[in-house]
C-alpha positions in Angstrom: 21.2 37.3 23.1 17.5 36.6 23.5 17.0 37.3 19.8 19.6 34.6 18.9 18.0 32.0 21.1 14.6 32.8 19.5 16.0 32.5 16.0 17.7 29.2 16.9 14.5 27.8 18.4 12.5 28.7 15.3 15.1 27.1 13.1 15.1 23.9 15.1 11.3 23.8 15.0 11.3 24.5 11.3 13.7 21.6 10.5 11.7 19.3 12.8 8.5 20.0 10.9 10.2 19.5 7.5 11.6 16.1 8.6 8.2 15.0 9.8 6.6 16.0 6.5 9.3 14.3 4.5 8.3 11.0 6.1 4.6 11.6 5.3 5.4 12.2 1.6 5.2 9.6 -1.2 8.4 7.5 -1.7 9.5 4.6 -3.8 9.0 1.2 -2.2 12.6 0.4 -3.0 13.7 3.0 -0.4 12.0 1.0 2.3 13.3 -1.9 4.3 11.4 -4.6 6.1 12.4 -6.3 9.3 11.8 -10.0 10.4 8.5 -9.0 12.0 7.2 -7.5 8.7 7.5 -3.8 9.9 8.6 -1.5 7.1 11.2 1.2 7.8 12.4 4.4 6.2 15.7 5.7 7.5 15.5 3.6 10.6 11.9 4.6 11.6 8.6 2.7 11.0 7.2 4.4 7.9 4.0 6.3 7.8 3.0 7.7 4.4 2.3 6.8 0.9 4.5 4.8 -1.5 4.7 3.7 -5.1 6.6 1.4 -7.4 6.9 1.7 -11.1 7.4 -1.0 -13.8 10.5 -1.1 -15.9 8.6 0.9 -18.6 8.0 3.6 -15.9 4.3 2.9 -15.8 2.6 2.8 -12.4 3.0 -0.6 -10.7 1.9 -0.2 -7.1 0.3 2.6 -5.0 -0.3 2.2 -1.3 0.3 3.5 2.2 1.7 2.6 5.5 0.9 3.5 9.1 3.6 2.8 11.7 5.4 0.5 9.3 2.3 -1.6 8.4 0.2 -1.6 5.2 -2.9 0.5 5.8 -5.9 1.4 3.6 -6.4 0.6 0.0 -3.5 -0.7 -2.1 -3.5 -0.8 -5.9 -1.4 -3.0 -8.3 -1.3 -2.4 -12.0 -0.3 -4.3 -15.1 2.4 -2.6 -17.3 -0.4 -1.5 -19.6 -1.9 0.6 -16.8 -4.8 -1.8 -16.4 -5.7 -2.4 -12.8 -4.5 -5.8 -11.6 -5.5 -5.8 -7.9 -7.1 -3.7 -5.3 -6.9 -4.7 -1.6 -7.7 -3.2 1.7 -5.4 -3.5 4.6 -5.7 -2.8 8.3 -2.7 -2.9 10.6 -0.8 -4.8 8.0 -3.4 -7.5 7.4 -5.8 -7.9 4.5 -9.1 -6.6 5.8 -12.2 -6.0 3.6 -12.6 -6.7 -0.1 -9.7 -7.7 -2.2 -10.4 -7.7 -6.0 -8.2 -8.9 -8.9 -8.6 -8.5 -12.6 -7.3 -10.3 -15.7 -5.2 -8.3 -18.2 -8.3 -8.0 -20.4 -10.1 -6.0 -17.7 -12.5 -8.8 -16.6 -12.9 -9.3 -12.9 -10.9 -12.4 -11.8 -11.7 -12.7 -8.1 -13.3 -11.0 -5.1 -12.4 -12.2 -1.6 -13.5 -10.7 1.7 -10.9 -10.8 4.4 -11.3 -10.2 8.2 -7.9 -9.3 9.7 -6.0 -11.5 7.3 -8.4 -14.4 7.2 -10.9 -15.4 4.5 -13.5 -18.1 4.3 -14.4 -20.1 1.2 -18.0 -18.8 1.4 -16.6 -15.2 1.1 -14.9 -15.8 -2.2 -16.0 -15.5 -5.8 -14.0 -16.1 -9.0 -14.6 -15.6 -12.6 -13.1 -17.0 -15.8 -11.4 -14.6 -18.2 -14.6 -14.2 -20.2 -16.5 -12.9 -17.1 -18.4 -16.1 -16.3 -18.8 -16.8 -12.5 -17.1 -20.0 -11.6 -18.9 -22.6 -9.4 -17.6 -22.9 -5.8 -16.2 -26.4 -6.5 -13.6 -24.9 -8.9 -12.3 -22.3 -6.4 
């Protein structure tokens, strides 16, 4: 009898650990849902883990991660060619830190510094598609 209880306990623990690790794995963004407060869920629970989304040609489109249903850390967006399109930092679901974008030709397009979702004009730089820094008046 004690042996059966021990085996049952081990099985319950095993499946609990597996379900926890399943949430931490990388999943397609299309499997996630978002509520009216902007919290992202996977199977009814705020998602913690990495995610991806591919373009229709199956090339990488987005790579990022969530913590407790909010974007967290560095997120990457890509053109269908595989060229990086955008790289942004998030903290608790808000842009925080440097956010950089690129043109399809690989030239840097913009660099904006955010602090918990807010940016000031003085913390923005933009370039034309030839790599020439644009004056602040054209921002």
